[in-house]
Backbone as ProteinMPNN parsed JSONL, in Angstrom:
{"seq_chain_A": "MRGIAEVSPRSTARIAGLFALLEALVLMVFRFNAHAFNIYLVFFGFWWVLIGYLIFKSTFMPRINGVLEAVAGLCWLTFLWLPFAQYIVSPYNQLLAGLGEFSLIVWLLVMGVERRTMAREGSRSGGMIREPPTREHRSAPLRVCECR", "coords_chain_A": {"N_chain_A": [[38.937, 10.546, 42.001], [36.859, 9.771, 39.525], [36.323, 10.625, 36.358], [35.05, 11.785, 33.206], [37.214, 12.72, 31.787], [39.089, 11.067, 32.184], [41.376, 8.731, 31.055], [42.114, 5.471, 30.248], [44.671, 2.968, 29.614], [43.397, 0.755, 28.627], [41.033, 1.541, 27.541], [41.893, 3.275, 25.477], [43.051, 1.294, 23.725], [40.849, 0.065, 23.084], [39.44, 2.103, 21.602], [41.312, 2.551, 19.629], [41.209, 0.084, 18.226], [38.575, 0.159, 17.418], [38.819, 2.265, 15.449], [40.531, 1.12, 13.546], [38.872, -0.926, 12.719], [36.932, 0.534, 11.488], [38.369, 1.818, 9.437], [39.016, -0.352, 7.848], [36.543, -1.124, 7.048], [35.773, 1.221, 5.412], [37.628, 1.07, 3.452], [36.791, -1.447, 2.249], [34.325, -0.747, 1.314], [35.045, 1.276, -0.557], [36.464, -0.434, -2.451], [34.306, -1.98, -3.257], [32.812, -0.067, -4.521], [34.262, 0.584, -6.807], [33.966, -1.943, -8.246], [31.142, -1.88, -8.506], [30.895, 0.293, -10.159], [31.992, -0.555, -12.689], [30.238, -2.635, -13.243], [28.021, -1.122, -13.599], [28.757, 0.26, -16.01], [28.548, -1.824, -17.782], [25.798, -2.331, -17.935], [25.002, 0.159, -18.95], [26.284, 0.086, -21.333], [24.732, -2.028, -22.654], [22.294, -0.719, -22.712], [23.029, 1.53, -24.516], [23.388, 0.062, -26.832], [20.854, -0.755, -27.313], [19.389, 1.686, -27.61], [20.869, 2.614, -29.941], [20.144, 0.93, -31.825], [17.318, 1.374, -31.921], [17.338, 4.06, -32.804], [18.578, 3.665, -35.315], [16.531, 2.156, -36.639], [14.55, 3.902, -36.654], [12.973, 6.632, -38.298], [13.208, 9.082, -37.799], [15.807, 10.283, -37.123], [19.145, 10.514, -38.336], [20.467, 7.561, -39.643], [23.159, 7.224, -39.158], [23.693, 8.068, -36.696], [22.478, 6.253, -35.02], [24.064, 4.053, -35.582], [26.528, 4.916, -34.587], [25.746, 5.001, -31.861], [25.212, 2.551, -31.266], [27.73, 1.482, -31.559], [29.104, 2.88, -29.541], [27.937, 1.705, -27.393], [28.778, -0.962, -27.585], [31.416, -0.295, -27.095], [31.274, 0.43, -24.174], [30.532, -2.125, -23.41], [32.801, -3.529, -23.385], [33.706, -3.597, -20.861], [32.802, -5.974, -19.578], [34.707, -7.743, -19.718], [37.138, -7.171, -17.631], [40.202, -6.958, -17.49], [40.709, -6.709, -20.31], [39.248, -4.415, -21.054], [40.416, -2.29, -19.238], [43.261, -2.536, -19.582], [44.127, -3.032, -22.12], [42.52, -1.982, -24.309], [41.891, 0.622, -23.049], [41.962, 3.737, -23.32], [41.11, 4.041, -25.964], [38.482, 2.767, -26.235], [36.904, 4.327, -24.554], [37.101, 6.826, -25.727], [35.973, 6.453, -28.295], [33.357, 5.683, -27.476], [32.626, 8.069, -26.325], [32.561, 9.798, -28.496], [30.452, 8.659, -29.996], [28.388, 9.275, -28.293], [28.419, 11.984, -28.074], [27.837, 12.717, -30.604], [25.035, 12.284, -30.803], [24.081, 14.152, -28.878], [24.975, 16.587, -30.185], [23.429, 16.376, -32.455], [20.776, 16.432, -31.556], [20.732, 18.854, -30.182], [21.309, 20.877, -32.385], [19.833, 20.028, -34.718], [17.504, 18.826, -33.846], [14.301, 17.109, -33.491], [11.651, 17.022, -35.532], [8.312, 17.76, -34.721], [5.965, 17.401, -36.284], [6.815, 15.662, -38.295], [7.424, 13.439, -36.682], [4.817, 12.984, -35.887], [3.561, 12.253, -38.252], [5.022, 10.001, -39.151], [4.788, 8.267, -36.985], [2.004, 7.812, -36.958], [1.816, 6.525, -39.279], [2.964, 4.108, -38.823], [1.381, 3.124, -36.912], [1.854, 3.997, -34.422], [1.541, 5.79, -31.129], [1.826, 8.648, -31.261], [0.615, 11.717, -31.645], [-0.707, 14.29, -33.724], [0.439, 17.59, -33.424], [-1.327, 19.943, -31.467], [-3.591, 22.279, -32.947], [-4.251, 26.052, -33.439], [-7.02, 26.241, -32.993], [-7.648, 24.219, -31.105], [-6.025, 24.866, -29.059], [-7.215, 27.226, -28.11], [-9.659, 26.488, -27.302], [-12.137, 26.15, -24.658], [-11.482, 24.723, -21.558], [-12.751, 21.717, -20.588], [-14.306, 20.15, -17.923], [-14.771, 17.166, -16.425], [-17.172, 15.699, -14.462], [-16.757, 13.16, -12.22], [-18.424, 10.156, -11.075]], "CA_chain_A": [[38.062, 11.144, 41.128], [36.802, 9.083, 38.183], [35.576, 11.385, 35.503], [34.94, 11.511, 31.844], [38.415, 13.046, 31.162], [40.141, 9.999, 32.649], [41.58, 7.684, 29.924], [43.066, 4.294, 30.691], [45.291, 2.268, 28.508], [42.556, -0.186, 28.112], [39.98, 2.303, 26.63], [42.644, 3.737, 24.182], [43.247, 0.34, 22.872], [39.543, -0.265, 22.323], [39.144, 3.125, 20.536], [42.288, 2.224, 18.342], [40.539, -1.071, 17.628], [37.317, 0.628, 16.642], [39.202, 3.015, 14.304], [41.016, 0.101, 12.608], [37.767, -1.614, 12.067], [36.2, 1.651, 10.732], [39.259, 1.99, 8.315], [38.907, -1.515, 7.069], [35.159, -1.086, 6.426], [35.831, 2.181, 4.463], [38.405, 0.491, 2.253], [36.034, -2.419, 1.646], [33.34, 0.008, 0.473], [35.794, 1.822, -1.783], [36.638, -1.477, -3.352], [33.086, -2.482, -3.815], [32.374, 0.92, -5.315], [34.866, 0.336, -8.227], [33.238, -3.002, -8.95], [29.824, -1.499, -8.824], [30.945, 1.319, -11.381], [32.3, -1.467, -13.811], [29.008, -3.263, -13.578], [27.076, 0.002, -14.092], [29.138, 0.515, -17.375], [28.096, -2.845, -18.651], [24.442, -2.156, -18.178], [25.081, 1.317, -19.698], [26.611, -0.406, -22.753], [23.453, -2.685, -23.242], [21.259, 0.448, -22.829], [23.292, 2.337, -25.582], [23.17, -0.757, -27.957], [19.395, -0.824, -27.729], [19.177, 2.88, -28.19], [21.414, 2.7, -31.287], [19.249, 0.018, -32.695], [16.122, 2.002, -32.125], [17.566, 5.081, -33.578], [18.754, 3.029, -36.649], [15.199, 1.626, -37.19], [13.448, 4.881, -36.819], [13.169, 7.582, -39.514], [13.354, 10.515, -37.074], [17.044, 10.729, -37.035], [19.821, 9.771, -39.317], [20.848, 6.264, -39.224], [24.523, 7.143, -38.804], [23.594, 8.266, -35.227], [22.214, 4.942, -34.586], [25.293, 3.172, -35.735], [27.477, 5.532, -33.527], [25.312, 4.839, -30.532], [25.477, 1.079, -30.956], [29.354, 1.221, -31.317], [29.313, 3.438, -28.235], [27.452, 0.646, -26.425], [29.817, -2.022, -27.638], [32.621, 0.237, -26.324], [30.971, 0.106, -22.91], [30.361, -3.683, -23.127], [34.227, -4.062, -23.185], [34.007, -3.717, -19.347], [32.567, -7.239, -19.218], [35.932, -8.441, -19.257], [37.991, -6.092, -17.033], [41.525, -6.8, -17.988], [40.633, -6.307, -21.776], [38.795, -3.023, -20.96], [41.338, -1.467, -18.511], [44.641, -2.531, -19.928], [44.344, -3.196, -23.595], [41.774, -0.808, -25.095], [41.218, 1.659, -22.281], [41.511, 5.211, -23.658], [40.221, 3.937, -27.18], [36.997, 2.479, -26.133], [36.237, 5.47, -23.932], [37.041, 8.055, -26.736], [34.963, 5.959, -29.318], [31.978, 5.717, -26.753], [32.308, 9.587, -26.14], [32.311, 10.419, -29.833], [29.176, 8.325, -30.288], [27.301, 10.045, -27.409], [28.49, 13.325, -28.346], [27.2, 12.971, -31.876], [23.705, 12.208, -30.524], [23.851, 15.407, -28.251], [24.837, 17.607, -31.163], [22.306, 16.245, -33.505], [19.549, 16.819, -30.855], [20.721, 20.375, -29.91], [21.243, 21.571, -33.471], [18.853, 19.838, -35.564], [16.254, 18.413, -33.153], [13.341, 16.307, -34.179], [10.441, 17.865, -35.893], [7.129, 17.105, -34.192], [4.954, 16.977, -37.492], [7.292, 14.449, -38.944], [7.31, 12.274, -35.816], [3.408, 12.519, -35.782], [3.239, 11.652, -39.515], [5.629, 8.797, -39.093], [4.107, 7.544, -35.955], [0.477, 7.457, -37.33], [1.859, 5.623, -40.409], [3.449, 2.949, -38.266], [0.447, 2.629, -35.929], [2.263, 4.407, -32.934], [0.647, 6.597, -30.397], [2.157, 9.897, -31.228], [-0.495, 12.441, -32.089], [-0.381, 15.518, -34.421], [0.445, 18.653, -32.367], [-2.651, 20.708, -31.361], [-3.764, 23.481, -33.788], [-4.758, 27.038, -32.733], [-8.335, 26.1, -32.472], [-7.661, 23.336, -29.933], [-5.468, 25.593, -28.005], [-8.159, 28.268, -27.628], [-11.051, 25.892, -26.783], [-12.23, 26.153, -23.257], [-11.059, 23.414, -20.733], [-14.032, 21.086, -19.969], [-14.128, 19.528, -16.547], [-15.65, 16.068, -16.281], [-17.477, 15.184, -13.136], [-16.855, 11.816, -12.062], [-19.287, 9.836, -10.042]], "C_chain_A": [[37.859, 10.393, 39.857], [35.805, 9.988, 37.406], [35.679, 11.004, 34.088], [36.341, 11.651, 31.275], [39.502, 11.92, 31.565], [40.202, 9.076, 31.652], [42.637, 6.78, 30.529], [43.631, 3.759, 29.566], [44.29, 1.284, 27.913], [41.518, 0.409, 27.136], [40.61, 2.838, 25.311], [42.79, 2.567, 23.291], [41.911, -0.114, 22.325], [39.208, 0.747, 21.269], [40.007, 2.981, 19.395], [41.684, 1.028, 17.524], [39.354, -0.692, 16.724], [37.695, 1.462, 15.346], [39.842, 2.149, 13.047], [39.954, -0.592, 11.872], [37.027, -0.588, 11.061], [37.187, 1.78, 9.345], [39.046, 0.942, 7.395], [37.603, -1.593, 6.412], [35.134, 0.035, 5.312], [36.702, 1.727, 3.329], [37.609, -0.555, 1.601], [35.055, -1.854, 0.72], [33.912, 0.645, -0.758], [35.956, 0.655, -2.886], [35.418, -2.043, -4.14], [32.592, -1.381, -4.786], [33.064, 0.946, -6.747], [34.175, -0.76, -8.972], [31.92, -2.584, -9.361], [29.773, -0.638, -10.028], [31.151, 0.503, -12.721], [30.969, -2.128, -14.243], [27.99, -2.234, -14.185], [27.498, 0.246, -15.604], [28.606, -0.592, -18.267], [26.564, -2.667, -18.967], [24.128, -0.849, -19.046], [25.4, 1.002, -21.047], [25.311, -1.087, -23.358], [22.379, -1.652, -23.642], [21.75, 1.167, -24.376], [23.176, 1.559, -26.881], [21.816, -0.614, -28.381], [18.964, 0.518, -28.2], [19.576, 2.999, -29.553], [20.491, 1.962, -32.237], [17.884, 0.806, -32.921], [16.206, 3.233, -32.924], [17.836, 4.741, -35.09], [17.521, 2.677, -37.365], [14.244, 2.833, -37.38], [13.698, 5.78, -38.005], [13.107, 8.976, -38.932], [14.67, 11.254, -37.155], [17.901, 9.911, -38.021], [20.405, 8.514, -38.86], [22.463, 6.173, -38.87], [24.643, 7.352, -37.189], [23.351, 7.015, -34.495], [23.38, 3.892, -34.559], [26.438, 3.666, -34.757], [27.143, 5.123, -32.164], [25.647, 3.386, -30.24], [27.018, 0.913, -30.741], [29.665, 1.77, -29.976], [28.977, 2.293, -27.185], [28.32, -0.557, -26.425], [31.105, -1.61, -26.997], [32.524, -0.028, -24.77], [30.927, -1.164, -22.479], [31.828, -4.165, -22.991], [34.518, -4.323, -21.7], [33.408, -5.102, -18.918], [33.706, -8.114, -18.938], [37.043, -7.338, -18.929], [39.396, -5.874, -17.612], [41.565, -6.287, -19.513], [40.361, -4.918, -21.823], [39.829, -2.088, -20.41], [42.773, -1.45, -19.016], [45.016, -2.466, -21.457], [43.701, -2.079, -24.506], [41.333, 0.37, -24.398], [41.0, 2.875, -22.798], [40.651, 4.992, -25.033], [38.812, 3.634, -27.004], [36.252, 3.644, -25.524], [36.063, 6.624, -24.846], [35.975, 7.574, -27.737], [33.573, 6.124, -28.735], [31.661, 7.279, -26.792], [31.947, 10.191, -27.399], [30.871, 10.019, -30.253], [28.112, 9.034, -29.609], [27.343, 11.449, -27.676], [27.77, 13.764, -29.644], [25.613, 12.948, -31.748], [23.168, 13.615, -29.882], [23.888, 16.59, -29.245], [23.692, 17.55, -31.93], [20.848, 16.713, -32.787], [19.489, 18.446, -30.54], [20.756, 21.213, -31.298], [20.256, 21.392, -34.394], [17.374, 19.582, -34.893], [15.498, 17.485, -33.961], [12.039, 17.107, -34.294], [9.157, 17.066, -35.368], [6.105, 16.542, -35.17], [5.57, 15.689, -38.034], [7.236, 13.347, -38.033], [5.779, 11.889, -35.833], [3.132, 11.697, -37.082], [3.888, 10.105, -39.545], [5.053, 7.844, -38.225], [2.73, 6.98, -36.236], [0.737, 6.378, -38.565], [2.259, 4.19, -39.913], [2.507, 2.419, -37.034], [0.903, 3.066, -34.543], [1.139, 5.384, -32.363], [0.94, 8.103, -30.444], [1.082, 10.587, -32.155], [0.004, 13.682, -32.793], [-0.445, 16.593, -33.258], [-0.879, 19.442, -32.571], [-2.502, 21.954, -32.38], [-4.204, 24.747, -32.917], [-6.153, 26.819, -32.12], [-8.453, 25.23, -31.309], [-7.109, 24.052, -28.839], [-6.336, 26.648, -27.359], [-9.508, 27.731, -27.054], [-10.848, 25.902, -25.181], [-11.88, 24.647, -22.52], [-12.512, 22.821, -20.285], [-13.642, 20.017, -18.919], [-15.123, 18.294, -16.441], [-15.835, 15.689, -14.831], [-17.58, 13.794, -13.066], [-17.631, 11.358, -10.984], [-18.826, 8.517, -9.424]], "O_chain_A": [[38.812, 10.416, 39.077], [34.629, 10.092, 37.754], [36.32, 10.008, 33.756], [36.718, 10.87, 30.401], [40.679, 12.006, 31.214], [39.148, 8.55, 31.296], [43.672, 7.108, 31.108], [43.124, 4.048, 28.482], [44.378, 1.02, 26.714], [41.201, -0.153, 26.087], [39.996, 2.855, 24.244], [42.664, 2.777, 22.085], [41.845, -0.63, 21.209], [38.757, 0.392, 20.18], [39.586, 3.235, 18.266], [41.683, 1.029, 16.293], [39.172, -1.104, 15.578], [37.015, 1.383, 14.324], [39.694, 2.427, 11.857], [40.019, -0.842, 10.669], [36.607, -0.946, 9.961], [36.639, 1.832, 8.244], [38.892, 1.212, 6.204], [37.52, -2.09, 5.289], [34.483, -0.213, 4.298], [36.375, 2.1, 2.202], [37.699, -0.615, 0.375], [34.887, -2.282, -0.422], [33.349, 0.57, -1.85], [35.607, 0.825, -4.054], [35.438, -2.457, -5.299], [31.995, -1.727, -5.805], [32.429, 1.31, -7.737], [33.823, -0.611, -10.142], [31.527, -2.879, -10.49], [28.85, -0.718, -10.839], [30.554, 0.84, -13.743], [30.63, -2.172, -15.426], [27.252, -2.51, -15.131], [26.592, 0.428, -16.417], [28.242, -0.325, -19.412], [26.128, -2.834, -20.106], [23.127, -0.799, -19.761], [24.819, 1.618, -21.941], [24.882, -0.726, -24.454], [21.715, -1.71, -24.677], [20.922, 1.315, -25.275], [22.916, 2.152, -27.929], [21.52, -0.39, -29.554], [18.194, 0.56, -29.16], [18.769, 3.443, -30.369], [20.156, 2.427, -33.326], [17.399, 0.855, -34.051], [15.281, 3.516, -33.684], [17.376, 5.444, -35.989], [17.43, 2.864, -38.578], [13.283, 2.779, -38.148], [14.716, 5.579, -38.668], [12.952, 9.946, -39.673], [14.765, 12.479, -37.236], [17.518, 8.834, -38.479], [20.823, 8.43, -37.705], [22.946, 5.159, -38.366], [25.56, 6.863, -36.529], [23.957, 6.749, -33.457], [23.564, 3.063, -33.667], [27.185, 2.858, -34.205], [28.03, 4.902, -31.34], [26.228, 3.018, -29.219], [27.461, 0.25, -29.804], [30.469, 1.157, -29.273], [29.729, 2.042, -26.243], [28.584, -1.132, -25.369], [31.818, -2.433, -26.424], [33.432, -0.573, -24.143], [31.224, -1.441, -21.317], [32.001, -5.258, -22.451], [35.391, -5.106, -21.326], [33.578, -5.348, -17.724], [33.709, -9.03, -18.116], [37.7, -6.747, -19.786], [39.734, -4.811, -18.131], [42.438, -5.491, -19.859], [41.069, -4.18, -22.508], [40.126, -1.106, -21.089], [43.445, -0.427, -18.887], [46.034, -1.934, -21.902], [44.348, -1.406, -25.309], [40.518, 1.127, -24.926], [39.825, 3.244, -22.8], [39.631, 5.654, -25.224], [37.979, 4.272, -27.648], [35.118, 3.935, -25.905], [35.058, 7.333, -24.8], [35.07, 8.369, -27.992], [32.684, 6.646, -29.409], [30.59, 7.701, -27.227], [31.075, 11.06, -27.421], [30.132, 10.848, -30.784], [27.075, 9.374, -30.179], [26.321, 12.114, -27.512], [27.228, 14.858, -29.798], [24.951, 13.579, -32.572], [22.109, 14.141, -30.224], [23.026, 17.469, -29.213], [22.984, 18.543, -32.096], [19.956, 17.273, -33.424], [18.478, 19.143, -30.623], [20.171, 22.295, -31.264], [19.746, 22.375, -34.931], [16.322, 20.045, -35.334], [15.953, 17.074, -35.029], [11.484, 17.707, -33.374], [9.021, 15.863, -35.589], [5.499, 15.486, -34.994], [4.852, 14.705, -38.209], [7.001, 12.244, -38.528], [5.438, 10.707, -35.8], [2.558, 10.609, -37.027], [3.226, 9.15, -39.951], [4.819, 6.698, -38.611], [2.357, 5.879, -35.83], [-0.077, 5.48, -38.779], [1.908, 3.196, -40.549], [2.825, 1.472, -36.315], [0.382, 2.55, -33.554], [0.105, 5.7, -32.952], [0.303, 8.819, -29.67], [0.732, 10.107, -33.233], [1.109, 14.118, -32.471], [-1.229, 16.502, -32.313], [-1.42, 19.563, -33.67], [-1.424, 22.518, -32.571], [-4.51, 24.545, -31.742], [-6.428, 27.14, -30.964], [-9.35, 25.477, -30.503], [-7.612, 23.928, -27.722], [-6.193, 26.926, -26.168], [-10.309, 28.437, -26.442], [-9.792, 25.729, -24.572], [-12.088, 23.58, -23.096], [-13.304, 23.525, -19.657], [-12.774, 19.163, -19.1], [-16.324, 18.555, -16.371], [-14.896, 15.411, -14.085], [-18.401, 13.198, -13.762], [-17.617, 12.018, -9.944], [-19.446, 8.029, -8.479]]}, "name": "protein", "num_of_chains": 1, "seq": "MRGIAEVSPRSTARIAGLFALLEALVLMVFRFNAHAFNIYLVFFGFWWVLIGYLIFKSTFMPRINGVLEAVAGLCWLTFLWLPFAQYIVSPYNQLLAGLGEFSLIVWLLVMGVERRTMAREGSRSGGMIREPPTREHRSAPLRVCECR"}
């Protein structure tokens, strides 16, 4: 009687080999995940440096926030050279970057950005930011354009 429940030594060896291969693939993916995360932090650092520059140049927010964001980006850019980032400056670069990011969050939550100031400064610099609508514009009926 040869059924499904019958297990031979040859089939158990094949199953054990498949599990060993699966284990090796999972460990390889974990190793790649760590490298991909470090590469992500480098791109994140470039992004924070650019955001810091834009905040520093704008008049909507304090310049100190722009400087802190640029410093946060430089802290994340230490992951370009992994031994330096992980073993020499590891807790300090992350704390300093967190401080820069936290300052932006607190500023936006507490103070915010006033829309009228943004519209005034944007129109002065030739930007596309428009003045917020007044009550007359809000109460005007919606016109539907028929396209041909």
